[in-house]
KOLVEXMI-239738 format. One record per residue (C-alpha): residue in three letters; y, z, x. Coordinates in pm, whole numbers, plus 32768, in hexadecimal, padded with zeros to 4 digits. Layout:
% residues N
ALAYZX/...
***
This chain:
% residues 962
MET625534B2BD99/LEU61E733B6BE91/LYS62F3331BBF67/LEU62EB325BC0AD/LEU64153284C18E/SER644A3209C2ED/SER656731ECC3E0/SER64D830A2C44A/SER658D2F8CC394/SER64682E9FC3B6/LEU637B2F91C30C/HIS64842FE4C20B/ASN649E2E77C1AE/ARG63242E60C191/VAL62E52F98C0C2/ASN63CE3002BFAA/SER63D23155BF0B/LEU62AC3196BE21/ALA635D3280BD32/PRO64AF3315BCE2/THR65363409BDE0/SER657A3519BCE5/ILE642835C6BD11/ARG63DE3664BE5F/THR62BB3738BED5/GLY637C37FEBFD7/SER649C37EDC0C1/SER640A36BBC169/ALA638F3588C0B5/PRO62123572C0D0/PHE621533FAC0D9/LEU62E43402C214/ARG61B134A1C2AE/VAL60DB339DC1FE/LEU619D3283C299/SER61A3332EC3E8/SER602F3364C3DC/LEU5FE731FDC37F/THR60D63162C47E/GLY60B5325EC599/LEU6230328EC5B0/ALA622D3405C580/GLY619834CCC698/ARG60DC360DC665/ASN6086372BC746/ARG5F1636F8C786/ASN5EF73858C811/LEU5F2938E7C6B4/GLY5E0138DAC5CA/CYS5E683887C464/ARG5D5E38ECC369/VAL5D8A38C6C1F5/PHE5CF139D9C11F/PHE5CBD39A9BFAD/CYS5CBA3AD1BEC7/SER5D2F3B4DBD76/ASP5DEC3C71BCF3/ALA5CE53D72BC97/SER5DCC3E15BB9C/ASP5DE23CE3BABA/GLY5CBF3BF5BAAE/SER5D6B3B10B9B2/GLU5E603A89BAB1/PRO5DF4396ABB8C/PRO5D8F39C6BCEC/VAL5EA439C2BDE8/ALA5E693952BF50/GLU5F3239F5C056/ALA5F413996C1C7/GLU5F103AA7C2BC/VAL5F713A3EC419/LYS5EDB3B0EC528/GLU5EF13AF7C699/ALA5DA33A94C724/GLU5DAA3B88C846/SER5E253CB8C786/GLY5CFB3CDBC69A/ALA5DBD3DD4C5CA/GLU5D423E13C46A/ALA5E133DAEC343/LYS5ECE3EB2C27D/PRO5E143F1EC142/SER5E893E64C00E/SER5E003E32BEAF/ALA5E3F3CBCBEC8/ILE5D7B3C81C00A/VAL5C043C99C039/SER5B823CDEC195/THR5AD13BBBC235/ASN5A0B3C6BC342/PRO59213BD1C396/ARG59BA3A76C391/PRO59513971C28A/GLU58A2389BC38D/ASP57BF39BFC3DC/TYR571439A7C286/LEU55D538DEC2B8/THR551C396EC18A/VAL55D03966C03A/ILE5589398CBEC9/ALA55793831BE25/LEU56533807BCEF/PRO561836CCBC19/LEU574A3609BBA6/PRO5706353ABA6B/HIS58373459BA4F/ARG58EF341BBB99/PRO58C8347CBD05/LEU59B3357DBDA0/PHE5A9934F6BEAE/PRO5B2935CBBFC6/GLY5C78365FBF66/PHE5C363658BDED/TYR5BCA376DBD06/MET5ACE374FBBEC/PRO5A603844BADC/ILE58ED384DBA8B/PHE581D391BB998/VAL56EE39DCBA14/LYS55F63A40B905/ASP54DB3AB9B9EC/PRO55023C34BA16/LYS54493C32BB64/LEU552D3B27BBED/MET56633BDEBB70/ALA55EC3D21BC10/ALA55B23C6DBD5B/LEU57113BD8BD53/GLN57B23D26BD08/ASP56E63DC9BE1D/SER57533CBEBF16/ARG58BE3CF7BEB6/LYS589C3E6EBEEA/ARG57FD3E39C040/GLN59343D7CC0B3/ALA586D3C37C0AF/PRO590C3B81BF88/TYR58763A2ABFCB/ALA5778394EBF1A/GLY570E37E2BF1F/ALA57843703BE01/PHE56AA35CFBDD1/LEU56C234BFBCCA/LEU559834AABBDF/LYS54DE3361BBD2/ASP54A832B7BA85/GLU535A32EAB9E0/PRO527731C0BA2C/GLY527730B9B917/THR53B13138B86B/ASP551030B2B85B/PRO560831C8B8AA/SER57153122B7D6/PHE564D316DB699/VAL561732E2B6DE/SER571633D6B655/GLY57A234F1B728/SER56EC35FFB666/GLU559F354DB692/ALA55DC3522B807/ASP56343692B831/LYS54FE36F2B76E/ASN5429361DB856/ILE54C336C7B988/TYR54773821B906/ASP530D37C2B8D3/LEU52DF374ABA3A/LYS524E3845BB33/GLY51CC384BBC94/LYS51203715BD17/GLU517C3645BBE7/LEU52EC3693BC19/PHE52D23653BD8F/ASN524834F4BD4F/ARG536534A2BC5F/LEU547F34F8BD55/HIS553533FABE2D/GLU5509343EBFA1/VAL567B3440BFF3/GLY57573547BF54/THR58763632BFA0/LEU588E378EC031/ALA59493846BF1B/GLN59FC3992BF2A/ILE59C23A75BE00/SER5B283ABDBD9F/SER5AF13B90BC69/ILE59ED3BECBB67/GLN5A523C2DB9FF/GLY592E3C62B912/ASP58483B38B941/GLN595C3A5FB9D7/VAL596B3A31BB4E/ILE5A97398FBBFE/LEU5A3538C3BD32/ILE5B173831BE3F/GLY5A8D3720BF1F/HIS5A983743C09E/ARG59BF364DC15A/ARG589C355DC12F/LEU573435D5C13C/ARG55E03530C14A/ILE54A435D5C0C8/THR538B35E8C1C3/GLU528436C0C118/MET524B37BCC003/VAL523B392BC062/SER51FA39DEBF16/GLU51DD397ABDA8/GLU52803A90BCDC/PRO539C3A76BD12/LEU53803924BDBD/THR53E43954BF2A/VAL53EB3834C022/LYS542837FAC192/VAL554B3714C1DB/ASP55F13657C2F5/HIS576B364DC307/LEU57E134E4C312/LYS590A3468C3D5/ASP59C53324C3B3/LYS59703216C4AB/PRO5A7131EEC5C2/TYR5B8230F8C577/ASN5CB93073C61E/LYS5DF330F7C57C/ASP5EB92FD8C609/ASP5DD22ECFC578/ASP5EAC2DD8C4BC/VAL5D9F2D8CC3BA/ILE5D762EFCC364/LYS5EEE2F27C352/ALA5F172DF8C274/THR5E012E6DC18F/SER5E952FCAC176/PHE5FEF2F41C12D/GLU5F5C2E66C01A/VAL5EB62F99BF87/ILE60023055BF94/SER60B82F2EBEF9/THR5FBC2F17BDE1/LEU5FCE308DBDA6/ARG61483071BD95/ASP612B2F69BC83/VAL603E3045BBC1/LEU611A3176BBEC/LYS623B30C0BB48/THR617F30B7B9FC/SER60AA31F2BA02/SER613E334EBA0F/LEU5FDF33DFBA22/TRP5FA53334BB70/ARG60EB33C0BBF5/ASP6071351EBBA1/HIS5F2F34D5BC61/VAL5FF9346CBD92/GLN60CC35A7BD8D/THR5FA1368EBD6B/TYR5EDC35D8BE79/THR5FF735E7BF76/GLN6015375ABF3A/HIS5EA03786BF77/ILE5E55369CC095/GLY5F963692C15A/ASP5FB2355FC237/PHE5F2B340DC1CA/ASN5E5B3336C2AE/PHE5D8C3200C272/PRO5C4A32B2C200/ARG5D0A339DC11C/LEU5DCA327AC088/ALA5C8231CDC031/ASP5BF3330ABF96/PHE5D313344BECF/GLY5D3731E5BE3D/ALA5BC931EFBDDA/ALA5BDD334DBD46/ILE5CFE330DBC58/SER5C8731B4BBEC/GLY5BCF317ABAA5/ALA5A9F30E2BB4F/ASN59403145BAE6/LYS587B3249BBA2/LEU57A33157BC67/GLN58D330A4BCF7/CYS597031F2BD55/GLN58283262BDF3/GLU58263125BEC0/VAL597E3181BF4A/LEU590832E3BF91/GLU57D63268C052/GLU589B316EC122/LEU58EB31FFC27D/ASP599130C6C305/VAL5B0530FAC2C7/TYR5B592F8AC2A9/LYS5A412F45C1AF/ARG5AA5307DC0EB/LEU5C0B2FFEC0D7/LYS5B912EACC058/LEU5ABD2F50BF4A/THR5BE33028BEE1/LEU5CC72EF9BEDB/GLU5BDA2E4CBDE5/LEU5BDD2F7BBD03/VAL5D582FA1BCF9/LYS5D812E2BBCC3/LYS5CA62E52BB8F/GLU5D8D2F69BB1F/ILE5EB12E79BB3C/GLU5DFF2D7FBA5B/ILE5DB12E8EB95D/THR5F1E2EFAB969/LYS5F8D2D97B922/ILE5EA42D80B7F6/GLN5F2A2ECEB77A/GLU608F2E52B79B/SER60412D11B6DD/ILE5F9F2DD5B5C1/ALA60C32EC6B5AF/LYS61BA2DA6B5B5/ALA61062CEFB49A/ILE60FE2E24B3C0/GLU62692E6FB40C/GLU62CE2D0CB3AE/LYS620C2D25B269/ILE62AD2E6FB20B/SER64072DF9B267/GLY63D12CB9B1A0/GLU636E2D7BB06B/GLN649B2E5FB091/ARG657F2D35B0B8/ARG64EC2C8FAF83/TYR65172DD1AEBC/LEU66852DF0AF23/LEU66CA2C86AECC/ASN662A2CB1AD76/GLU66FA2DE6AD31/GLN68352D2BAD98/LEU67D42C07ACB9/LYS67A42CF0AB90/ALA68F62D8EABCE/ILE69A02C3AABE2/LYS68FD2BBEAAA3/LYS695B2CFDA9F1/GLU6AC82CDBAA5C/LEU6ACE2B72A9E4/GLY6A2B2BD0A89A/LEU69022AF0A8DF/GLU68062C09A8CD/THR67F32D68A843/ASP674A2E8CA8E9/ASP65E92EF9A890/LYS664F300FA7A2/THR67352F30A6D7/ALA66302E1EA6C2/LEU65242F14A653/SER66032FA9A546/ALA66562E4FA4C5/LYS64E52DF2A4BC/PHE64862F2BA3F9/ARG65A12EFAA2FD/GLU65432D8EA2CC/ARG63D92DECA28D/LEU643A2EF7A190/GLU65362E23A0D1/PRO64412D699FE5/ASN63AE2EB39F6A/ARG64EA2F899F72/GLU65102F8F9DF8/LYS63A52FF59DC5/CYS639A30EE9EE3/PRO639F325C9E75/PRO64E833119EC0/HIS6448341D9F9A/VAL63AE330FA076/LEU64F93257A098/GLN659F339BA102/VAL649D33D8A213/ILE64BE3271A292/GLU663A328AA2AA/GLU662433D4A364/GLU652C3344A45B/LEU6603320DA493/THR672F32E9A4E3/LYS665933B8A5CC/LEU65DF327DA67B/GLN6744321AA6D7/LEU6782336AA77D/LEU6648336BA854/GLU662532D7A9AD/ALA653531B2A9BE/SER647F3251AAE5/SER64343399AA31/SER62E233E2A999/GLU63823445A84E/PHE640F32E5A831/ASN62B1324DA82C/VAL6239334BA72D/THR635E32FEA645/ARG63363187A670/ASN61C33193A614/TYR620E3275A4ED/LEU63133182A466/ASP62263062A4A2/TRP612430FFA3BB/LEU621E3174A2B5/THR62BE301EA28D/ALA61742F5FA297/LEU60DF3008A162/PRO60F12F4CA014/TRP61C830479F56/GLY61B32FEA9DE5/ASN611E2E939E2F/PHE5FFB2E4B9D40/SER5F232D169D1C/ASP5F0D2C6A9BC5/GLU5DCC2CDD9B25/ASN5CDF2C0B9A56/PHE5CAF2C8F98F3/ASP5BD62B6A987F/VAL5A852C03982B/LEU59CF2AB89811/HIS5A532A40995F/ALA59EB2B879A02/GLN58922B719962/LYS58682A1399ED/ILE58C42A7E9B4F/LEU57DB2BAB9B49/ASP56B82AD99ACA/GLU56F629D29BD6/ASP56C82ACA9CF0/HIS55BE2BB99C6B/TYR549A2BAB9B7C/GLY54512CDF9AAD/LEU551A2E1D9AF6/THR55732E2B9985/ASP55F32F929993/VAL56E52F469AAF/LYS57692E099A11/GLU57932EB298C0/ARG585C2FCB9960/ILE59452ED59A0F/LEU597B2E1298CD/GLU59D12F59981C/PHE5ACE2FA0992E/ILE5B6C2E4998F9/ALA5B702E73977E/VAL5C242FC29795/GLY5D212F2D9884/LYS5D622E0A9799/LEU5DA12EEE9670/ARG5E852FD59738/GLY5F362EBB97EB/THR5EF62F669939/SER5DCA2FF299EE/GLN5D8B313C9A96/GLY5CA7317D9BBE/LYS5B4B31FF9B8E/ILE5A3E32949C6D/ILE58E931F59C36/CYS57B0324C9CFD/LEU569031549D0D/SER554931FE9D6A/GLY53FD315E9DAD/PRO530130F99EB7/PRO536030139FD6/GLY53832EA09F98/VAL53D72EA49E24/GLY55372E179E57/LYS56132F4E9E4F/THR56F32EDF9F6B/SER57022D6F9F13/ILE57592DB59DA7/GLY589C2E599E1F/ARG59282D109EA2/SER58C72C629D5D/ILE59782D6C9C8F/ALA5AB32D3D9D60/ARG5AA42BC59D26/ALA5A6E2BF59BB2/LEU5B9A2CE09B99/ASN5C712C0B9C81/ARG5CA32D349D68/LYS5CAA2D489EE2/PHE5B682DCD9F7A/PHE5B452ECEA091/ARG5A042F6EA108/PHE59C7308CA1F6/SER588B3151A236/VAL588632CBA251/GLY571D32E4A2C1/GLY571033E2A3DB/LEU58873423A3C6/ALA58D0357DA453/ASP5A49357DA487/VAL5B4035D6A375/ALA5C4D3511A42C/GLU5B9733CDA3D1/ILE5BEA3416A264/LYS5D3434CFA279/GLY5DBD345AA3C9/HIS5E323511A501/ARG5F6E35D5A536/ARG608134FCA5CC/THR60A835E4A6F6/TYR5F4D358AA779/ILE5F29347CA880/GLY5E973344A7E1/ALA5EC733CBA681/MET5E7A32DEA560/PRO5E7E32F5A3E4/GLY5D40331BA31D/LYS5C683206A28E/MET5D2031F2A143/VAL5E7131B5A1E6/GLN5DD230AEA2C6/CYS5D363014A190/LEU5E852FF4A0DC/LYS5F252F56A20E/ASN5E0A2E59A235/VAL5DF02DEAA0CA/GLY5F672DEAA086/THR5F462E6D9F20/ALA5F452FC89E87/ASN5E242F849D94/PRO5D002F039E63/LEU5B8F2F3E9E27/VAL5B14302A9F34/LEU599E30379F74/ILE5937317DA01C/ASP57DB3136A0A1/GLU56C43231A0E7/ILE577B3359A052/ASP56383421A047/LYS561F3416A1C5/LEU576134CEA21B/GLY574E359BA358/ARG57E236EAA3AA/GLY585A3750A503/HIS59513824A5C3/ALA5A703746A547/GLY5A4437B8A3DE/ASP598B3752A2A4/PRO59DD35EDA232/ALA5935362BA0E0/SER5A3B3731A093/ALA5B4F3645A107/LEU5AD1353EA014/LEU5B05362C9EF0/GLU5C7A35E79EEF/LEU5C4634729F21/LEU5B4C344B9E02/ASP5BE7353A9D0A/PRO5CAA347D9BF9/GLU5D8A35AC9BCA/GLN5DE835C59D3A/ASN5DE4346A9DD4/ALA5F2B340C9D2C/ASN5FCC34E19E3E/PHE5ED934AF9F5E/LEU5F6A3544A09E/ASP5F0B34AAA1E8/HIS5F3B3588A31A/TYR5FDB346EA3E2/LEU60CF33E8A2DC/ASP6115353EA248/VAL619D34A0A108/PRO60E3348D9FB9/ILE603333429F6F/ASP5FD232D19E11/LEU5E61326B9E0A/SER5E38328C9C92/LYS5E2431119C6A/VAL5D0D30E99D68/LEU5BAF30A39CE5/PHE5AB531629DBB/VAL594B30EE9DC0/CYS585F31CE9E85/THR56F631829EE0/ALA55DA32759F20/ASN546232689F44/VAL541B33D09EDF/VAL550F34769DF1/GLU548335CF9E40/MET551135B49FA2/ILE5677359F9F20/PRO572836F39F0C/ASN574A37689DA4/PRO58C937879DA0/LEU58E236219E1B/LEU57D435A39D2F/ASP588836449C0B/ARG59B835639C46/MET58EF341F9C36/GLU585433589B1E/VAL56EF33169B90/ILE563F31D39B2D/SER54D231C89B96/ILE5438307E9C04/ALA52C130AD9BF5/GLY52662F619C91/TYR51DA2E169C24/ILE50932DC59B78/THR4FC52C959BD1/ASP50672BB29ACE/GLU51C32C0E9B49/LYS515D2BD39CB0/MET50DA2A7C9C50/HIS522C2A209BB9/ILE52EA2AAB9CE4/ALA520D29F89DDE/ARG522028A99D26/ASP538E28AB9CBF/TYR543729679DDA/LEU536C29AE9F13/GLU52B728639F33/LYS53F027989EF2/SER54C8284F9FF2/THR53B32850A0F6/ARG537626DBA0CC/GLU54E62693A103/SER54FD2775A233/CYS53D126C8A2D1/GLY545C256BA28E/ILE533424FDA1B9/LYS535E2415A090/PRO52B9246C9F42/GLU51E9232E9F45/GLN51512387A097/VAL509D24C3A029/GLU4FF725579EF6/VAL4F9526C59ECB/THR4EB826F39D9A/GLU4ED0280D9C9C/ALA4D7628879D02/ALA4DE728A19E6D/LEU4F1A296D9E0F/LEU4E4A2A519D2E/ALA4D4B2A8B9E43/LEU4E662AC99F39/ILE4EFE2BD39E56/GLU4DBB2C869DFC/ASN4D062C749F4B/TYR4E282C8CA041/CYS4F5F2D199F96/ARG4F0F2E319EA2/GLU50412F049EF2/SER514C2F3E9DEC/GLY52522E6A9E96/VAL52542D019F02/ARG52C22D25A06D/ASN51612CFEA0F2/LEU51272BDF9FFF/GLN52562B2FA091/LYS51CB2B60A1F1/GLN507E2AC8A18E/ILE5124299CA0E6/GLU51F92967A21D/LYS50BC2973A2ED/ILE501C2867A213/TYR51472780A22C/ARG516627AFA3A3/LYS5003273AA3D0/ILE50432618A2E3/ALA517825B7A3AD/LEU50AB25B8A4ED/LYS4FA124E2A449/LEU50A223E7A3C9/VAL514923CDA51E/ARG4FFD2394A5CA/GLN4FA7227FA4D4/GLY50FF21E6A507/VAL50E221EEA682/SER4F8D2148A67D/GLY5013203EA58F/GLU513C1FF7A671/ASN50541FD0A799/GLU4F841ED1A6DE/VAL50BB1E0AA681/THR51371E13A7E9/GLU4FEA1D99A870/THR4FE71C78A774/ASN514A1C0CA7D1/ASP50FB1C18A944/ALA4FCC1B3AA912/GLU509A1A3CA84F/VAL51A61A34A95C/VAL50A319F6AA67/GLN500B18DEA997/VAL515E1837A957/ASN51B91849AAC7/GLY5070179FAB1C/LEU50B4167FAA2D/VAL5211164AAAB8/GLN518E1646AC19/ASN50831542ABC1/THR51851466AB19/ASP52651472AC48/ASP51431419AD2A/SER50E812E8AC57/LYS524F1276AC59/ASN52641292ADCD/GLN512411D1ADF8/SER519110AAAD1E/GLY52F2108DADAA/LEU53190F2DAD0C/GLU53F50F7BABE1/SER55400ECAABA3/VAL568F0F71AB7E/GLU569A0F32AA09/GLY553F0FB9A9DE/ASP559B10E9AAA4/SER56CD1134A9D5/HIS561010F7A890/GLU54F911E1A8F5/GLN55F612E5A966/VAL569D12E0A80F/GLU554F1303A760/SER54DF1414A849/SER562714CFA811/LEU55F614C4A697/GLU5482150EA687/PRO5485165BA741/ASP558916EEA64F/THR54B61699A522/ASN537B1719A5C3/LYS54311850A63A/ASP54A718AAA4D8/ALA534E1878A44C/LYS52AF194DA559/GLU53AE1A61A52D/THR53691A6CA3B5/GLU51F61A76A3FB/ASN52221B8EA4F8/VAL52F31C5EA405/ASN51EA1C3AA2F7/GLU50D91C9BA3EA/LYS51A41DC6A462/GLU51E61E39A2FD/ALA50771E19A2B0/ILE50191EE2A3E4/MET512B1FE5A3B0/GLU50BE201EA249/ILE50242174A280/GLU4F0E21F6A1A8/LYS4F7B2300A0AE/VAL4F0F2461A10A/LEU4E5425199FF8/VAL4E332695A000/ASP4D22270B9F15/LYS4C5628449EE9/GLU4B3E27B49FBE/ASN4C13276DA0F4/LEU4D0C288EA0CC/SER4C5F2955A1DF/ASP4CAB283AA2D4/PHE4E1D2887A2AC/VAL4E2D2A04A284/GLY4CE22A7DA30F/LYS4BD52B4DA26B/PRO4C2A2C11A12C/VAL4CBE2D69A165/PHE4C512DFBA016/HIS4B072DD59F68/ALA4A9F2E119E02/GLU4AD82F7F9DAB/ARG49C52F769CAB/ILE48822FDB9D54/PHE47A12FF59C20/ASP477B2F029B01/ARG471630309A31/THR474C31899ABF/PRO460532469AFA/ILE45BD33AD9A9B/GLY46AF349F9B41/VAL47B533949B96/VAL48FB33699AD4/MET4A2532889B18/GLY4B7733339B37/LEU4CD732AC9B69/ALA4DBB330E9C8B/TRP4F2132CB9CF6/THR4F4F324F9E5A/ALA506531C39F2C/MET4FCF306B9EEA/GLY5014309B9D78/GLY4ECE31249CED/SER4D5531059D0F/THR4C0F31619C6A/LEU4B57328D9CF9/TYR49EA32E79CCC/ILE497534519CAB/GLU4808347C9D14/THR473535B09CD2/THR45CC35F59D2B/HIS44EF37289D41/VAL448137B19E92/GLU438138B59E2F/GLN4318397F9D02/GLY42A33AE29CDB/ASP42F23C259C2C/GLY44573C8D9C79/LYS449C3B709D6A/GLY45BD3AE39CA2/ALA46CD3A739D96/LEU47BB39519DDC/ILE47F1388C9F21/LEU492937B09F3F/THR495B368BA02E/GLY4A473562A04A/GLN4B7635F5A102/LEU4BFD36A29FCC/GLY4D4337649FC8/ASP4D6B38CB9F59/VAL4DDB386E9DFB/MET4CB537839DCC/LYS4BC038899E49/GLU4C4539839D4D/SER4C2C38779C40/ALA4ABC38459C9C/GLN4A7739BA9C79/ILE4B2039B99B25/ALA4A5438879AC1/HIS491139369B26/THR49673A659A51/VAL49D239949922/ALA489F38B3993D/ARG47BF39E79943/ALA48663A6E9808/ILE484F391F9751/LEU46E038F897AC/LEU468D3A509724/LYS474A39F695E8/GLU469638AA95B9/GLU45413926962F/PRO45353AA2962A/GLY43E83AB796DA/ASN444439D097F9/THR44713A97993E/TYR44A139649A1C/PHE45E939CE9ABC/ALA45743B369AF1/ASN443D3ACC9BB2/THR44AD39869C5C/LYS456F39529D9D/LEU465538249D67/HIS46FD373C9E5F/LEU483C368D9DE6/HIS48C535739EBC/VAL49F3348F9E9A/PRO49B933479F57/ALA4A9F32BBA064/GLY4A7633F6A132/ALA4B773388A234/THR4C8C3384A12F/PRO4D3034D3A0E1/LYS4D3235229F6E/ASP4DE5362D9EA9/GLY4E6536739D4E/PRO4DEA370B9C07/SER4DC235CA9B3A/ALA4C4F35A29B8B/GLY4BEB36E19AD2/CYS4B60363B9997/THR4AAB35359A6C/MET49F936459B36/ILE498A36FA99F9/THR48FE35B7996C/SER4843356C9AB1/MET47A136C79AB5/LEU474136B59944/SER46AD355A9975/LEU45C935E99A7F/ALA4573371F99B1/LEU452A36539876/ASN447D35439943/LYS454934429885/PRO463A33399908/VAL479733119877/LYS480331EB97A7/LYS4826309C985A/ASP4981302A98D3/LEU4A1B318498A0/ALA4B263223997B/MET4BE333679946/THR4CF1344299DD/GLY4D8835929981/GLU4DB036F699FA/VAL4CD337F6994D/THR4D01396B991B/LEU4BF93A7C990C/THR4C0E3A749791/GLY4BD038FB9788/LYS4D333888973F/ILE4D9F373697D3/LEU4EF3373A987C/PRO4FD0360998C3/ILE4FC735479A0B/GLY50AD34529AC1/GLY509432E79B26/VAL5026326099D3/LYS509330FD9A22/GLU4FEB30F59B77/LYS4EA831839AEE/THR4EA7309099CD/ILE4ED42F6D9ABE/ALA4DB72FF29B96/ALA4CD6300B9A62/ARG4D1E2EA29A04/ARG4CD82E339B68/GLY4B8A2EEC9B58/GLU4B302E3A9A10/VAL4B302F82994F/LYS4B2F2F5F97D7/THR4B6330CA9768/ILE4C5B31C297F9/ILE4C86333297A1/PHE4DE533C397D3/PRO4E753519977C/ALA4F25351A962B/ALA5069358196D3/ASN50723434978C/ARG507A335F964F/ARG51F233309674/ASP51C932AD97DB/TYR50BB31BB976C/ASP518831399648/GLU52A230DA9738/LEU51BF2FED97FA/ALA51DF2E7997CE/SER50F32DD496DB/ASN50502D0097E8/VAL4FEE2E4098A0/LYS4F4A2ED7976C/GLU4EA12D979700/GLY4D252DB296D4/LEU4D112F2C9707/ASN4C8030309619/VAL4D44316C9663/HIS4CF632C895D8/PHE4DE333EF95EB/VAL4D3D354595E9/GLU4DB436AD95E4/GLU4C6B37659625/TYR4B38371496F3/SER4A56371895C2/GLN4AF535CC955F/ILE4A9F353A96B4/PHE493A35BA9690/ASP491234FD954E/LEU49A833BE95E0/ALA48DD33CA9721/PHE4787343296A1/GLY479233BA9538/ASP46DF328194C3/ASP4776313E9546/GLU479330AE93EB/SER484F31D69360/SER492E31F9948D/GLU4994308D9491/LYS4A13309A932E/
***
């Protein structure tokens, strides 16, 4: 500890103690010597040479170096006793004129201070160790200059060290400051070297590059007068400032104690070095103090640095005080709130949290207590009792509170009044959706059964079909028709079982599953739940949600559905589940077995026309703010829009196109309205200018005459006050009429001719390529995601010759379709030999079969009969009957097997203006179920063997049309 003591009362009044007296560095206080040195009151024997040697204990390099003073008589010249803590200093430090240069990256080394540095260069480390062994443990420590063009404040320590290690030889020499410190190598541990500063050095020249060795001059302070009042005053101000800093920083006090142990007596130069070394100034300011040899100027620079430390200390104190006040204020507020709660509780004005929560839960449960199952009531009562015994601060309290919150929020036994009026339900369903007869019929059956029974049970219905046919939207309409609450959640991509069955209550952030959340949201126990995209369930590390849905969608199990969070059975038997899927084959079989599947094939052109006119156009017009009298979309435009832009099964894309049309119409109407308003504004402005001109002329004429009497003036004023009102009313009426005439916007007409101006060029073109199919070309029917399309099969011969019979297939065909083509080639060859035994066309002809639209992948067996007919047409050199299309899988024996997508293929045939269709006989039932408007105008044949197709395709037109 640093302390200034003096027997002189005047000095004692000037300098107070800098630290408590409890810490001493020896039997005598070091700061007594400091004061004596600074004031010259303590005499010293000048015949004795006092040299301070800095060293470290070689046995333990982790301890800081200890400086011990060895006082020797100058004339004796006796050697010191050997000790592990003292390093010999023969020759003397001032005798070293050539030293190894060590770069210091962060701060300069001041005399009397130690500094650890890291040496990564093995050559340099070897040189330092060699110097220490040769009893010459000294090196030069020089501050490294900043790299030109860089700001040292933005370079991290690791980057700076890396830059130092890369510097060698001349480059390193040029980056060193000239003035440094002669440093004693105290200890070396690994790559760490402990240096202790002795005296100032100045580089004169470079001696060698690896390791960098330089010649130096030893610098001495400039002579100064110890009795100079200015120097004394400056030093006392430095001491006073240090004393203020020491009051607040224990770290600085440790620096003082260590320094006094190392350096011994203080004097003015050492005081300046001490203040600069322990300050938080940057390296350039410290280097400036190190380079300054004038003691007075050095003291002034040090005084500036310690004054800055005082300012930083004040800022630190203010920050600490503000934070302390904030914390104490919050604690005080917390204590007052707790006292207020206790007072209110004693007065009966307020209950504690646990009592209030229990009362809230009981009040919530009371309306449904009679309907609540007994086992649920028992669990709730047990949890309420448990809640009273738990501390509010415990984690179990929050778990129990959340559990009771969910248990009491569920609608136990609370059902909504259902609608059993079939006619009313039919009306609601027809209002929202056109078509979907199968779905509507099934819902009406559900209502009829409920009416006869007096109550309704839940069902699981699955609506399957392509996108955009109204599967999701029909769910809300069904709920409205049944007067049930509606809840929808999608399971597409769901990979966590906990989303269905909930988490365990012990987990952090645990929640019930979707069904429990559904019941809480809707507030009834018999809602309509729409489970969307059930064919897109995921499967991950958290389990298989499809298996978890088995319990939810099983009528035999969902009466006692067990959620992991609630852990009490829930009755879901009254819930009506409606699931939606695009591809039924993607649903797991056990789950599919529990659902009643209703297929929605899509809409034909007539149905789309009704939907577009009665539903989509009306809603779009209202959403765009357009009145019916402002726009007209013709039937031809809608038909062209459906057939050339929107051929898919659903109507989602049709809705987008209609919205696009009406958006462009809205923009056109607004532009017409803006131009009309501008014309009206320009007309009004011109009239105002004209009226102002007339008034001004009248005033000028009056001023020029100036001969009117008072009576005349008053009479004219009365007339003038009456006339403008009449004229004003007339002009306003005229302006309104003109504005109405201008604002009357021309009605927008959307017809087939200008449809492309609203929706662009047609996306689809006529599928029919030939008016009459040529030889080797036959029209087939295919099912696609767009609903269905016609498909041409083309066959031609490549080359002929004995034994060259072969078949080439192109058109991006799948494996099944390639096998079907091989079967067709074999069957066609057999039929040709049967019809014309001497015809060896297939045996000697290489054929090429192609299915157009090569960029579209195609697969499936239903084109087998079409391929046979195409090959036979080429072999017989005879085209098939006009306006004929066919579909059906064929076997090697010529049997025709059933196919799928009868409705879609029939719609595609009608769109392609086909008159005659050939279907497998097994598909007669599917065709009979089609609406009459779909079958209208079609001549359909059902066949069991290919021989029947041969007769229909290649027979006479007259006979085949009958």
